[in-house]
N, C-alpha and C positions, 0 to 999 in steps of 0.2 A: 737416418741414410741405413739403419739395421736391416731392413727389408727389400731396398731398393731390387729394382729389376736389372739384371746384370745380363748384356748382348754378348756372347762369344762370336766372335767372326773368325770364320777358317776360309782360305781360299785354297783349292785343291787343282791339279794339275798332274794326270796320271798316274797316282799314288794311291791306288784304292785300298789296298791292307792298312798303310801307314796312317790315312784320313779317319779309318773307322778306330783304329787306337786313339786316336787325337778327342773323337767326339767322343768316345765312352768314358774318357778321363774327365770330360766335362760333366756328361751326365752322373759321373760316381762323387762328384763334389760335394762337399759337407754343406755348403751353400745351396738352395736348391730353390731359389727364387730366379731362374735363368732361360734363357732363350739361345737359340744357337742357329746361325746364320752361315750356311755353307754354299759357297760360290763355287762352282764346278767352271772352271777358266778353259772348256772347251774339250774336255779329257775325251781320248780316243782308244783307251784301254778297259773301256766298261765301268769306269769310276763312278759317272753319273748314273746308269742304269743300277749298278749295287747301292748305292745312296739312295734311290727310289725305292728299291725292293725293301731294304732295311730301316728304312726311317721314314717313309710318307705317312704313316699313321701315327707319327710322333706330333703331339699337338705344339711342342715346344722346337720342334725342329725344322727350320725352312729350306728347301735346296732349291738354289736358282744356277740355270746354265748360261754361260754367255754364248754369243754366236760365234765366237771365234776367242784363239788365245789371247789375251789383250796384254798379258804382263801381270805382274804382282800388284803392283800398287792401283792401277786404273779397277783391277777385280777387286780388291780390298776396299776401294771405295765405293762399290757397288755394294758390299756386305754392309759398309758404315752406315749407307743410306737408308738401307731397309731394316735398319734396326729400332728398337721399342724402349731400347733401356737408359736408364738415366747415367749408367756406366757403360763401357763398352770395351771388351777385352778382347784383344788380336793374340790368334794364336796360329802357329804354322801348322800346315799339313802333316808334318813328320815329327811333332812333339807332343808331350802329354802333360797335364797339370800335375802337380803334388795335390793331394785330396783338400788340403786346407789352403790353396791357393787364392780362391777368390774371397774367402773369409779373411786373410791378410792383407788384402786388396782393398778390402772393404774397411779395414781398421788403420789403414794408413791414410785413406782418403779424411778419414774422419780425425785423425791426430793432426793431418795437415792440411786444414781448408784452404790456404792458396796453392793447393799441388792441382795441377792440370794432368799429368802423368804420373802413375806408378809405373816404375821401370823393374822385371822381374829379374831374378838372378837364373841366368839360363846353364844349365848343367849340360854340358855336351861330352859323349863317350870319346876317352882316349884324348881329351883335350890338355895341353898345359897350361891354358890360359887362367891366369889368377884372377878371381873376382874377390873386391872387397866382401869383409863379412858383418860390415857395420851399414847402420841406415844412414843415407845422405844425400842431400841435394846432390845432381848431376847433369851432365850436359846433353845426354843421351839416352837411347831407348833401343830395343832391339824389337822390330816389326811384328817380330813371331811370339812375342811374350811380353805384354804391356798392357797396362789399362788407361783409360783416357774419359774425363766427364765429356759426354755428349754436348752438353749446352756451350762448353769452350771449343769443340771440334766445330761446333756449326758456326760460331764466331769468327775463329781464324781461318777457316777453309780445310779441304781436305789433304789428301797427298796429292802431289805433282803427278805428272800422266807419264811417268816414266815406266820403261818396259820392267826395267828391276834395279835394284840398287838405289841408294842414297836418298831416299824418301823420306829416311826417318829424320837425318839430318835438318833436310828442309824444313821439316814440321817442327824439330826441336830449336830452330832458331826460330821460326813464329812465334811458337808459345812464349819462350824466353825475352823476345822483343815486346811482348804483352804482359810482361811483369809477374808470369805464372812460374809455377816450380815444378821440376821433373824430379822426383823422389825415388831413389834406388831403395829396395826392400828385398835384402838378402833371404827372409824368410818368404817372400812370395817366389817359388822354386817350378819353373819350368824344365822338364827333361828334352832336351831337342837330339833327337838319334841321327841327326844328317843322314838323310837317305842320299844313297849314290845316282838316285834316277835326276834326269833333268840338271845336273850340273856340270856345266863346260868352263873349264879353269880359265880358259882366254875372256868366256864372255864375262865373269867375274871380274878379272883384272881390267877389262876395257870399262865396263860400265862403271865400275866402280870411279874410274880415271873420271869418265864423260859426265857422271853426275856432280862429284865433286865440285868441279869446276861451274856444271851450269847453275848448282846451288848459289855459288858465289855471283854469277853474272845476273840469275834471276834477281837476287836478294838484296845485293848491295849496289849503290850507285856506281856508274861506271867508273868514274874517278879512284875508286877506292877497288872496285873489280878486276881491274888490269893489274897493277902491282900486287895483289893478293892472290890471282891466280899463276902468276908467274912464280911467286914463291912455292905456291904448291906443286907446282909441276914435279920437283925435285924429289920429293917423297914417291912420287908414282913411277918415277925413273928407277928408283931402287927396286920397287914391288915388280916392275914389269923384267929387270934384270935377275931378280931372284926367283921368278915363274918361269923364266928361260924365253920370252918374246921379246926380248932387246931389239930384236929385228925389225919390229912391228911399230915399237915406239914413236921414230920419227915421223912417221905417216898420222899415227893416233893424235902426236901432240897438235900436229896443223888442223886434222878432224876435230878435235875435243875443243880446241881454243877458239877455232871460227863459229862453231857450234854453240858456242857460250854466248861470244858476241850477239849472234842472232837471235837469241834468245834473251837479252838482255833489256827487252822491252815489255818482257811476259808481264811480271809482276808491276803493277802503278803504283802500289805504295812499297816502298824500300824500307828494310830494315835499319836500326840504327848501327852506325859502327861500333859503338859501345856493346850491343849486344854481342857482336862477332867476338870482342875481346873477352866479353864475360863467358861466351860458348867455348871457348879455347883455355881461361883458366879453370874452369869447372871440369871440363876433360884433364887437366894437370893435377888435381886434386885428388 
């Protein structure tokens, strides 16, 4: 695995300056056997034209443009399916890798042969969120800073067709259900600059709620999904209250709950309830 091809996938929408910094951080990696797949999610600010102008002659940079803004997970899936590497790394368009990040990723996969995913330490500016400083098994990863074995991704399937948020939990549950591990390595560092562009606070709250419950209805049998979803409603109530959207909450509860029931037939193969419990246990460790 010392010289495997790593495919780095970046989805961008209207973040011209930020995505160039992201790409340059990949090109500056100490690990050199890489390809970069940039999916422009139908930007309207000249991002695509700038990317073509700057990177069109790079043999290891491929630029794909969608016909409309598909949302992040579907656009990321387009990038994932166009990769050639044995390892795929997903990077946000407003993030940069530490120079030795990919070397550390390779080292982690070698050390943990049962690892499907290596989750990075995401360092955000002015963030008070504490992250562990030790390598460990975990239950989740950030979509903007993780690596996955392509072989496993092709076996378990790609991200769901969400517009935004919740797709990492969906994929993590399927990974754990297939007895693979997610390994968090704090030495695999990604700097997330959190661009203010394209971030609407209510969308973050609503889609987080919607897809949290949709994951449950998609992946668990209905006799488990209904009580678990009712239990999950209460933490989202606190989130709506904290962010000042409490008046929207009653209507959103109805929308989200019935959307979940409608989507309960989406997945023919449900995960085991023990996988859901394992997911929660790993998240508490």
